[in-house]
N, C-alpha and C positions, 0 to 999 in steps of 0.2 A: 514702403518708406515714408510716404506722405503720411499715412495714418499712424505709423509710430511717432513721427515728430507731432501731429495733432494731440496725440495722446499724451506726451510728454509735455505740451504746453497745457493742457487741460488739468493734468496732474500738479501742475507747478503755480501755487498761490502767489508767489512773487512775479513770476512771469505776467500772471493774468493782472496783477495789481498795476505793473509796469505799462502794460499794453493798454489797459482800458481806463483805468482811474487817473494815472498822472496826467494824460493829454486833457481830460475832463477838468481837472484840476487848474491846470495852466490856464485853459479858457476861461474858467471862472475868475482867475485871478488878473487876467488881463481885461476883462470885461468889467469886473466891479472894483478891483483895487487901482488898476492903471488908466481905466477906460475914461474916468471923468478928467484927467488932466491931457488926455490925448486929444490933438486937434487935427488927426489924418482925414476924419471924416465927420460929417454931421452925425452919423450912426455909426459908431466905431464897431460894433460887433459885426456889421456886414465887411468893414475892411479888414478884420484881424482873422476871421474864420478860416480863409484860404491859408494864412501862414501858420496856424495850428494845426490844419490838417497835414500840413507837411513835416511840421515838429513830431507829430505822431509817428511818422515813418523813421525820423531820426532815432525816438525811443526804441522802435521795433527791430532796427537794424543791430542794435546793441544785444538783443537777445538773440538774433540769428548768429552773430560772430561768437557768443558764448556756447551756443550748442554744437557749431562746428568745432570749437576749441576743445569742448568737453568730449566729443566723439573721438578726436585724435588722440587725446590724453588717456582715454581709459580703455584703449585697445578694442573697441566695439568694431573698428575698419577693419582688423585682421579677420574678425568673424565674419564680415559681411564679403570679404574677398573671398572666402572659401565657399559662399553661397552661391547658387546659380542667379546671379543678379546682374546687372548691367553696373559697372563702376561708375558711370555717370550718374546714376539714379541716387546714389548717396547724396550728391551736392545739389543736384535738381531738386530733391525733396525738400532740401532745408529752404531753397528760395520759393518754391511753391507754398510751402506752409507760411512762410513770412508774407508773402501776397495776400494769402487768406486772412490771416491775422490782423493785417494793416488795413485791408479793405474794411473787414468787420470793426475796428477802431474807428475808421474815418466814417463810416455810416453810423455809429453811436454817436460820435463827437458832432456830427451835422444835426442829428436829431435834438441833441442836448441844446446847440445852438439856436434850432428853431423854437426850442421851448422858452429861450433867453430872449427872443425877439429877432433873430436873423430871419432875413426875408429875402431868398433867393428869387429872381425872376426868370430862371433858365427853363426852357422848353424840354422835353424828352429829349431831343436831339441833342442839346446843349449838356444835358446830365451825361447823355453817353460820351460825348466829348470829354467831360470832366473825369468819368470813370477810366478813359484811355490814356489821357496825360497822367493823372494819379497812379495808374496801373505801371506806365514805363517808368515813372520814378521810383515806383517801390521795387520793381524788378531789378533796375540799375543798382539802386542802394542796397539792395539785397546781395547780388552778386560782391559788390564791394566788402560787405560785411563777411561773405564766405571767405573771400581772400585775407581779410583780417584775422578771422578766426584760424586759418591754416598757417599765418605767418606767426601768430602770437605763441609764445612759449607755454601759456596757461589760460583758462578761462577768465581769471582776473585780469590779466593783460589785455586780453580780447576786448572785455568789457571797457575798460579805460580808453584803449584807443579809439574804438567805435562811438564813442560818446562825442568825440570830436565833429562828428556829422550835425550835431545838434545845433553846434554854433553858426552854422552857414545861414539858417535862417534868420538869427538875430541880426545880421549884418546883410540885409536884403530890404526888399520892400513889404516884408511881412507884416511889421507891427508900426512902422512909421514910413512916410514917403522919404525915399533916399535923398531928396532934395533938401531934406531938414538936417542932413550929417554934415560933418566937416569934410573938406574936398578930398582927401585921401580915401575916406571911408566912403564917400559919395560914388567914388569911381568904381571902388571894389563891389560897391552894391548893385551898381547898372551892370556890371560886366560879369559877376559871378554867375553859376549855372542854375541857382535855386531861384534868383528873381524871374526869369522867363516863365518858370512852371507857375509861380504864385500869380504873375499877372496874366497868364493865360486861364488859369482855374478862376481867378477874380472876374475876368472877363466874360467867361462863359456862365458863371453864375449869376453875375450882377448887371452885365450889359455895359462895363467899362471897356474904353478901347483896348484891343489886344495888339493891333498893329503887327509888328515881326516877331513878338514874344512866341507865338506858337511854333514857328519856324525853327527859332533858336532852342526852344525847349526840348522838341524833337532830336534836334541835332546834337546838342548837349549831352542829352541822357541815353540817347541810341549809342554814342561813343563810349560813353562811362559803362552801359552794361556790355558793351562787346570786349571793352578791357577787361573789366571786371569776371567776365566769363573765361577768357583766354588765360588770365593770370590764376584763376582758381583752377582750371584743368591742368595747367602746368604744375602748380604748387602740389596739386594733389598726386599726380603721377610722380613727382619727385620724392614726395614724404611716403608714399607707399610702394617705392620700388624695391624690389627684393634685393 
């Protein structure tokens, strides 16, 4: 099932463009178009890269939701149910493909960022921590995307619903410090689930203070992953019930 999903991704030019090209374009835009006006850091690219990494996962989640919705619409699930395979493998393979795709995108964005002047100070252990935090974030977001794909009436709706994930990084510490925002937005930016992930990744890569953000990130996204998994399993059983 994982091989099937990977082949679909490789054979879909729009998916590859969405997954790889758009995050890199956004990175270039923030560094070269907006970077001169930003006062978040003396070296803005160092500040913004962790947010761009999480934004990549938001784009990737839309692809996962569309893939699940397409499978549900086209009737391939009925064929799978008649085959000697675990029903859970259908959804798990979508999540596994999403994780692999998003980690590939993350690696490419980091390489491009280094080429543009990004200079992380992380040691190998810190890089493993970054991988673990981003992996948890992508897994949780992927299960939410699967849930949306099962809820949506068609792939177009799934694509639209899942794109709401992309707005969370914009109202966080991804691109500017929350202290520069109006009071209401500042409170939301400090207390929403994306900010702890960004601050943890930023701290691991650049040595900035992490504080309690790592604990919050693990708590937030472990809970979201569990909720997404349970909802997906329940919706899948409901929609494939004879």
